[in-house]
C-alpha positions, 0 to 999 in steps of 0.5 A: 498468528496474532499481533496486538490481538489482531489478525495480521496482514502485510503490504509492500509499499514498493518504490521502482524506477530511478532516483530522479523519478521514483514511483510507487506501485499500486494495484487496482483490485479486481472487479469480481472480488467481494471487498474493496472492488476496483480500489487502488491498494498496495499488494499484500494480504493476510499472514499464512501459516507457511510465512516466516514472518510478516515481511515474507507475507508482503513479499509472497502476496506481491509475487502472487498479485503482480508477479514480482520476484521477491529476490529483486526487492530490498526491504528498507523499512516499515511504516506505522502499523494500522488497523482499518475501519472496515475490518479488525485486521492489523496492517503492517506496511513494508517499504521495498525498493527495486532498481529500474523497472521490474517485470510485473504482471497482474494476476487476473484472480486478484488484480485488474491493473498495476498502477504506478504513480510518481512521488512527484505527483503524490507530493503535489499539495493540490491533489491531497485532501482529508475529510472528517467522517462521523460514524456512530460506532467509531466517532469522528474519523479523518479520511485521507484522499489523493485525487490522482489523474483518473483515480482516487486513492483513499483510506488506509492506502492513502494513510500509508502513502501520507506516512511514507511521504512525511517520513521521507520529508522529515528524514531528508529535511525537504 
């Protein structure tokens, strides 16, 4: 399957908790992986032949990586699709919601830890920044960062978080 001429991947931008204190669920990629070692990301991965569609890919990968039961997830939308700088893959982020605290267990093959961050923390303007990086092959690129307590969330995952926050703020007028 190719989407826009690119190899597609899908991630689940998962909101858990209560309406008063919603949190996003991230994974810390395992330290033994070949790429993006130890980075904070959303659960997800490449489309496989057995997947019905990219939403199914995001749910399957979330089950594989963090043990999340797909039946517990209500998919409420899709964020802007993006191509990463480091690979030619197209990433399709699906936003999912689980009421309360679902059972999640990291798969040691892929995930070092499950990391939850409150939306309130992500909305704090003091933790957000962006930098312009220059690459001879791509020109100037704006790179997004969230400086979390003990972690830095950056790159494509940070762009997805920014997209989510901007979408929610524009829809709610907050």
